[in-house]
Structures are given as structure tokens and as C-alpha cells.
C-alpha positions as CSV (number, residue, x, y, z in Angstrom):
1,M,-3.2,4.7,-19.0
2,M,-0.4,2.8,-20.6
3,K,0.2,-0.7,-22.0
4,S,2.9,-3.0,-20.9
5,Q,4.7,-5.4,-23.4
6,N,2.0,-8.1,-22.6
7,N,-0.9,-5.5,-23.4
8,V,-1.8,-5.2,-19.7
9,R,-3.5,-1.7,-19.4
10,K,-2.3,0.1,-16.2
11,L,-3.7,3.2,-14.6
12,Y,-1.1,5.4,-12.8
13,N,-2.2,7.8,-10.1
14,I,-0.9,9.9,-7.2
15,H,-3.4,10.0,-4.4
16,Q,-3.0,13.2,-2.4
17,S,-4.1,13.5,1.3
18,S,-4.8,16.6,3.3
19,I,-3.0,15.1,6.4
20,D,0.2,13.2,7.0
21,E,-1.2,9.7,7.2
22,Y,0.9,7.1,5.0
23,V,3.7,5.1,6.6
24,I,6.9,4.2,4.9
25,G,9.0,1.3,5.7
26,D,12.2,-0.5,4.7
27,Y,10.2,-2.5,2.2
28,P,8.0,0.3,0.7
29,I,6.3,-1.3,-2.3
30,L,3.0,-3.1,-1.6
31,F,2.2,-5.5,-4.3
32,R,-1.1,-7.2,-4.9
33,K,0.9,-10.4,-5.7
34,T,4.6,-10.6,-5.3
35,P,6.3,-10.7,-8.8
36,R,8.2,-13.9,-9.3
37,L,10.2,-12.6,-12.5
38,F,11.6,-9.2,-13.1
39,S,9.6,-9.0,-16.3
40,E,6.3,-9.2,-14.2
41,F,7.3,-6.0,-12.3
42,G,5.4,-3.6,-14.7
43,E,2.4,-5.8,-15.0
44,L,1.4,-6.4,-11.4
45,D,-0.6,-3.9,-9.3
46,F,1.3,-2.0,-6.6
47,L,1.3,0.9,-4.3
48,I,4.0,3.0,-2.8
49,A,3.9,5.9,-0.4
50,V,6.2,8.6,-1.8
51,S,5.6,10.8,1.1
52,S,3.4,10.9,4.2
53,R,0.8,12.6,2.1
54,R,1.1,11.0,-1.3
55,L,0.5,7.5,-2.5
56,Y,1.4,6.3,-6.0
57,S,-0.7,3.5,-7.5
58,S,-0.2,1.5,-10.5
59,T,-3.2,-0.8,-11.0
60,V,-5.2,-2.4,-13.8
61,E,-8.6,-1.3,-12.2
62,S,-9.4,2.2,-11.0
63,Y,-8.1,2.6,-7.5
64,A,-9.5,5.0,-4.7
65,I,-8.2,5.3,-1.2
66,N,-9.9,6.5,1.9
67,S,-9.1,6.8,5.6
68,E,-9.9,3.1,6.3
69,T,-7.9,1.9,3.3
70,S,-4.9,4.0,4.3
71,L,-4.8,2.4,7.8
72,I,-5.0,-1.0,6.1
73,Y,-2.2,0.1,3.8
74,N,-0.1,1.3,6.8
75,A,-0.6,-2.1,8.5
76,A,0.5,-4.0,5.5
77,I,3.6,-1.9,5.2
78,I,4.3,-2.5,8.9
79,E,3.8,-6.3,8.3
80,Q,6.3,-6.5,5.5
81,S,9.0,-4.1,7.0
82,T,11.8,-5.7,9.0
83,R,13.9,-2.8,10.2
84,Y,11.8,0.3,10.5
85,V,8.6,2.2,9.7
86,A,8.2,6.0,9.8
87,C,5.5,8.7,9.4
88,S,5.9,12.4,9.9
89,N,2.7,12.4,11.9
90,Q,3.4,10.6,15.2
91,S,-0.3,10.0,16.1
92,E,-1.0,8.4,12.7
93,L,2.1,6.2,13.2
94,L,0.9,5.2,16.7
95,K,-2.7,4.6,15.5
96,S,-1.3,2.4,12.6
97,V,0.9,0.4,14.9
98,K,-2.0,-0.2,17.3
99,F,-4.2,-1.3,14.4
100,Y,-1.6,-3.6,13.2
101,N,-1.0,-5.1,16.6
102,D,-4.8,-5.6,17.1
103,L,-5.0,-7.4,13.7
104,K,-1.9,-9.6,14.5
105,K,-3.4,-10.6,17.8
106,K,-6.5,-11.9,15.9
107,G,-4.4,-13.6,13.3
108,L,-5.6,-11.3,10.5
109,N,-2.4,-9.7,9.4
110,Y,-1.7,-12.2,6.6
111,T,-4.4,-11.0,4.5
112,L,-3.6,-7.3,4.6
113,S,-2.1,-6.7,1.1
114,A,-5.2,-8.3,-0.4
115,L,-7.5,-6.1,1.7
116,V,-5.9,-2.8,0.5
117,F,-6.5,-3.7,-3.2
118,E,-10.2,-4.6,-2.5
119,N,-11.0,-0.9,-2.5
120,E,-11.0,-0.5,-6.2
121,K,-13.8,1.4,-7.9
């Protein structure tokens, strides 16, 4: 745990998965709320997949991830990516794309980043 210059306590974690399940894209950082100023970057909650098996989290609250949350995370990365998405596990990538397309058909793709962060302990 560390404090930022505005005394915001942050928890930093690497979440390890036993299978290749995280999608990466051309906009890989998922923020709870998009920073408006560069100085806010260290104070806002964010997640980033550093590999298909590891997810880095920087959050104020303790954060846990499970298979459902990882699918929502993947859909959020697909939503914000403009050029590409990738995963070393093709079946997980196809499952994530299908999940995203189903959400998009229902009009639920705009709340994905908020849903990912609802999984705090």
C-alpha cells in the first residue's frame, strides 16, 4: 500500500490466473473513471493485463477477480480497443468476443468498466 501526493491510499496487486484468460488490446489500461489531468493518473483505480495470465490492479479498495469478472474485464477491453485485441488462448478470446457482442446487442456495453470494479472485496 502506498500514498499518492493527495494522500490517497492505493493497493497494488498482481492477480495470477491458472489459464490464459486475459485479453489485451491497443488501449490496455481500464480505468474506473477516465483521468482528466495527468496528475490524476496515480490516484484513480485502474487494471491492466500484463500477460494472458496476469492482471495488475491499482485500486483504493481491495480487489478480487474471478472468471466472471475476467470475462467482463475482457469485454471492457474489447469495447475500448480500436485496432486489435489478442489473447494467447483462442477459445477464451472467442468466448470474450461472443460475450461482448451479446452485451452490445442488448445495449449493455457502456457500463462495462463500472461493472469490472464492482467486484471489490
